[in-house]
TINUDO-505234 format. One record per residue (C-alpha): residue number from 1; x, y, z. Coordinates in steps of 0.02 Angstrom, whole numbers. Layout:
# TINUDO-505234
(NUM, (X, Y, Z))
...
***
This chain:
# TINUDO-505234
(1, (1575, 544, 28))
(2, (1436, 470, -106))
(3, (1266, 522, -69))
(4, (1120, 416, -87))
(5, (1023, 409, -240))
(6, (844, 472, -225))
(7, (717, 372, -363))
(8, (599, 499, -449))
(9, (450, 534, -369))
(10, (364, 428, -520))
(11, (475, 276, -498))
(12, (446, 267, -324))
(13, (239, 265, -347))
(14, (250, 164, -505))
(15, (329, 25, -374))
(16, (216, 51, -252))
(17, (63, 33, -380))
(18, (164, -133, -459))
(19, (203, -213, -269))
(20, (-17, -142, -260))
(21, (-54, -246, -410))
(22, (47, -402, -370))
(23, (-30, -411, -179))
(24, (-184, -403, -275))
(25, (-161, -554, -394))
(26, (-117, -664, -252))
(27, (-248, -642, -171))
(28, (-383, -660, -305))
(29, (-248, -817, -356))
(30, (-301, -893, -183))
(31, (-495, -910, -218))
(32, (-453, -1003, -399))
(33, (-505, -1184, -389))
(34, (-455, -1281, -554))
(35, (-594, -1415, -590))
(36, (-577, -1545, -701))
(37, (-741, -1604, -812))
(38, (-808, -1773, -846))
(39, (-761, -1725, -1031))
(40, (-576, -1686, -979))
(41, (-591, -1501, -981))
(42, (-508, -1396, -845))
(43, (-605, -1243, -789))
(44, (-530, -1119, -680))
(45, (-659, -1045, -540))
(46, (-662, -920, -406))
(47, (-738, -946, -279))
(48, (-860, -832, -190))
(49, (-797, -729, -7))
(50, (-922, -743, 135))
(51, (-943, -567, 125))
(52, (-1018, -623, -62))
(53, (-1107, -770, 4))
(54, (-1201, -675, 169))
(55, (-1271, -516, 54))
(56, (-1330, -607, -83))
(57, (-1423, -712, 82))
(58, (-1488, -549, 124))
(59, (-1552, -493, -42))
(60, (-1637, -662, -71))
(61, (-1703, -657, 123))
(62, (-1802, -472, 70))
(63, (-1860, -524, -66))
(64, (-1939, -685, -2))
(65, (-2015, -576, 115))
(66, (-2080, -436, -17))
(67, (-2178, -580, -99))
(68, (-2242, -649, 73))
(69, (-2303, -480, 108))
(70, (-2366, -454, -75))
(71, (-2491, -612, -51))
(72, (-2542, -575, 105))
(73, (-2582, -417, 34))
(74, (-2673, -500, -127))
(75, (-2785, -610, -14))
(76, (-2822, -482, 100))
(77, (-2889, -353, -50))
(78, (-2981, -523, -127))
(79, (-3054, -567, 44))
(80, (-3091, -368, 79))
(81, (-3203, -359, -90))
(82, (-3325, -499, -34))
(83, (-3335, -421, 129))
(84, (-3208, -542, 227))
(85, (-3346, -708, 192))
(86, (-3241, -842, 169))
(87, (-3080, -776, 241))
(88, (-3039, -921, 319))
(89, (-3011, -1026, 172))
(90, (-2916, -852, 82))
(91, (-2799, -871, 246))
(92, (-2777, -1052, 210))
(93, (-2716, -1033, 39))
(94, (-2601, -871, 79))
(95, (-2519, -1008, 196))
(96, (-2486, -1119, 71))
(97, (-2429, -1009, -69))
(98, (-2299, -923, 66))
(99, (-2244, -1122, 146))
(100, (-2203, -1156, -57))
(101, (-2111, -963, -65))
(102, (-2035, -1011, 110))
(103, (-1959, -1177, 62))
(104, (-1947, -1183, -134))
(105, (-1897, -1005, -166))
(106, (-1701, -1056, -157))
(107, (-1733, -1228, -255))
(108, (-1838, -1156, -400))
(109, (-1700, -1023, -438))
(110, (-1557, -1126, -423))
(111, (-1619, -1298, -519))
(112, (-1635, -1172, -673))
(113, (-1512, -1149, -782))
(114, (-1425, -999, -688))
(115, (-1416, -1091, -549))
(116, (-1409, -961, -456))
(117, (-1562, -850, -335))
(118, (-1588, -663, -387))
(119, (-1484, -609, -238))
(120, (-1320, -716, -301))
(121, (-1345, -664, -497))
(122, (-1345, -492, -434))
(123, (-1177, -520, -336))
(124, (-1099, -599, -478))
(125, (-1141, -778, -400))
(126, (-1179, -953, -448))
(127, (-1198, -1151, -370))
(128, (-1059, -1260, -464))
(129, (-1043, -1443, -440))
(130, (-878, -1467, -353))
(131, (-805, -1601, -449))
(132, (-833, -1502, -602))
(133, (-1001, -1601, -671))
(134, (-1172, -1553, -708))
(135, (-1277, -1478, -568))
(136, (-1421, -1611, -526))
(137, (-1582, -1576, -447))
(138, (-1536, -1697, -284))
(139, (-1389, -1599, -223))
(140, (-1489, -1407, -250))
(141, (-1619, -1483, -140))
(142, (-1504, -1573, -18))
(143, (-1412, -1414, 10))
(144, (-1573, -1317, 35))
(145, (-1670, -1416, 140))
(146, (-1513, -1423, 249))
(147, (-1522, -1244, 260))
(148, (-1669, -1251, 372))
(149, (-1543, -1338, 511))
(150, (-1420, -1217, 459))
(151, (-1501, -1042, 480))
(152, (-1690, -1043, 519))
(153, (-1701, -1162, 662))
(154, (-1535, -1076, 741))
(155, (-1640, -916, 722))
(156, (-1799, -971, 763))
(157, (-1687, -1029, 940))
(158, (-1624, -870, 969))
(159, (-1786, -798, 969))
(160, (-1831, -915, 1097))
(161, (-1660, -862, 1191))
(162, (-1685, -864, 1378))
(163, (-1864, -929, 1394))
(164, (-1929, -972, 1532))
(165, (-1910, -1146, 1589))
(166, (-1750, -1184, 1507))
(167, (-1587, -1202, 1614))
(168, (-1457, -1074, 1566))
(169, (-1339, -1197, 1519))
(170, (-1441, -1252, 1391))
(171, (-1487, -1075, 1310))
(172, (-1286, -1049, 1312))
(173, (-1275, -1233, 1220))
(174, (-1427, -1187, 1098))
(175, (-1326, -1038, 1080))
(176, (-1163, -1126, 1028))
(177, (-1235, -1237, 908))
(178, (-1310, -1104, 811))
(179, (-1147, -1033, 802))
(180, (-1045, -1171, 738))
(181, (-1160, -1197, 583))
(182, (-1173, -1011, 527))
(183, (-1025, -967, 555))
(184, (-957, -1124, 466))
(185, (-906, -1068, 314))
(186, (-773, -946, 382))
(187, (-677, -1084, 436))
(188, (-620, -1202, 291))
(189, (-533, -1120, 135))
(190, (-680, -1143, 4))
(191, (-803, -1050, 109))
(192, (-916, -1205, 126))
(193, (-1084, -1228, 201))
(194, (-1140, -1396, 292))
(195, (-1261, -1406, 147))
(196, (-1132, -1383, 23))
(197, (-1016, -1522, 100))
(198, (-1164, -1665, 99))
(199, (-1225, -1598, -89))
(200, (-1053, -1580, -147))
(201, (-1074, -1404, -211))
(202, (-1010, -1240, -207))
(203, (-1041, -1055, -237))
(204, (-916, -1002, -388))
(205, (-889, -794, -415))
(206, (-952, -777, -612))
(207, (-984, -597, -668))
(208, (-1061, -585, -832))
(209, (-906, -564, -965))
(210, (-959, -446, -1091))
(211, (-907, -529, -1255))
(212, (-885, -446, -1437))
(213, (-983, -525, -1580))
(214, (-952, -702, -1614))
(215, (-779, -703, -1679))
(216, (-819, -845, -1822))
(217, (-947, -753, -1904))
(218, (-883, -585, -1894))
(219, (-760, -477, -2011))
(220, (-572, -485, -1904))
(221, (-565, -318, -1820))
(222, (-376, -309, -1909))
(223, (-473, -285, -2079))
(224, (-621, -176, -1980))
(225, (-477, -89, -1925))
(226, (-385, -24, -2107))
(227, (-214, -89, -2130))
(228, (-156, -80, -1930))
(229, (-112, -269, -1885))
(230, (-41, -318, -1740))
(231, (23, -478, -1683))
(232, (-35, -592, -1547))
(233, (145, -569, -1482))
(234, (126, -391, -1479))
(235, (-55, -398, -1414))
(236, (-5, -502, -1276))
(237, (101, -365, -1209))
(238, (-40, -275, -1106))
(239, (-189, -335, -985))
(240, (-366, -298, -938))
(241, (-283, -157, -822))
(242, (-204, -57, -961))
(243, (-347, -88, -1086))
(244, (-477, -10, -931))
(245, (-326, 139, -953))
(246, (-327, 129, -1150))
(247, (-512, 163, -1139))
(248, (-513, 334, -1012))
(249, (-376, 401, -1135))
(250, (-497, 376, -1276))
(251, (-637, 444, -1188))
(252, (-581, 614, -1123))
(253, (-405, 632, -1161))
(254, (-331, 805, -1241))
(255, (-239, 739, -1414))
(256, (-61, 765, -1349))
(257, (-104, 641, -1213))
(258, (-144, 525, -1347))
(259, (-1, 578, -1449))
(260, (125, 499, -1307))
(261, (19, 341, -1246))
(262, (16, 299, -1450))
(263, (210, 310, -1439))
(264, (265, 239, -1284))
(265, (135, 89, -1342))
(266, (209, 87, -1535))
(267, (385, 85, -1435))
(268, (341, -36, -1318))
(269, (271, -190, -1429))
(270, (386, -125, -1572))
(271, (268, -63, -1692))
(272, (307, 57, -1817))
(273, (180, 163, -1876))
(274, (114, 186, -2072))
(275, (124, 349, -2182))
(276, (-43, 438, -2146))
(277, (-88, 342, -1986))
(278, (-154, 448, -1849))
(279, (-114, 431, -1670))
(280, (-341, 421, -1652))
(281, (-323, 277, -1770))
(282, (-191, 185, -1688))
(283, (-256, 195, -1535))
(284, (-437, 133, -1589))
(285, (-360, -7, -1684))
(286, (-241, -78, -1532))
(287, (-402, -64, -1400))
(288, (-526, -160, -1526))
(289, (-361, -274, -1538))
(290, (-337, -279, -1362))
(291, (-482, -322, -1318))
(292, (-536, -477, -1430))
(293, (-361, -530, -1390))
(294, (-399, -526, -1194))
(295, (-579, -591, -1211))
(296, (-523, -742, -1308))
(297, (-401, -798, -1182))
(298, (-528, -767, -1061))
(299, (-647, -916, -1146))
(300, (-501, -1013, -1111))
(301, (-482, -977, -929))
(302, (-330, -867, -944))
(303, (-339, -700, -875))
(304, (-203, -569, -883))
(305, (-251, -426, -750))
(306, (-91, -321, -822))
(307, (53, -309, -902))
(308, (179, -374, -758))
(309, (45, -548, -785))
(310, (155, -644, -852))
(311, (48, -792, -861))
***
């Protein structure tokens, strides 16, 4: 009888991690949309999730309330300094300022160069045109004025839910109407609001990418690292996951681990160590070269997640 061959634990664990990364890549790929700009450039953009948009909206609403409370406090302090003489005028001024904060907060930030409110910027989001063109002021104004219909009007209705003199079925009808507008992003693949559909916009996930210095105006990494030179084919073996692992190795590993990792990388990419070359010098040079290589690819919308990503 032939006994079953049980793979070593490290092989099983590696297979599990590989499948997990594959599932994560597939989930991320579903969020990618390719938009072609009027100039003919194809952009791979990742749409935001409902949770990201909701979180950004909560942050913006909280900031709006902070600004409005600050306005009220400042006006009250000024009126108090004058023994509340002319407080009616002060309160009218406060109401005007609050009106502008309440209605033009989103428009002011999204119509700017960043195309994002502070809440969106905190979560790495921005507003973009769904056809790949320039985001216009008309689109920003349209999507934000419709927010009144989508959120603030339903919110006011919910606060008055069950008021006297209103039939019960009318309350339930209004509640269903509110739910349709509020939950609409959950029922379309691009997580669009009604305002996005009307304005032709979408919210994309655009995290800040930390790039190296200007590639065209600096000395190449190969020269900075001495005579250690890697070809594009060698650098293309690994991806972002391995770059992060290598960074951890360089920061907090023992010399023995560095030697083992250097030997493994050199064998994998087919690199022959030079005379007098240390493991640390090799790893630092490979890290700098791999990082530059991956960032160059990301500039063209090509993101390599790990060594199993063959894109």
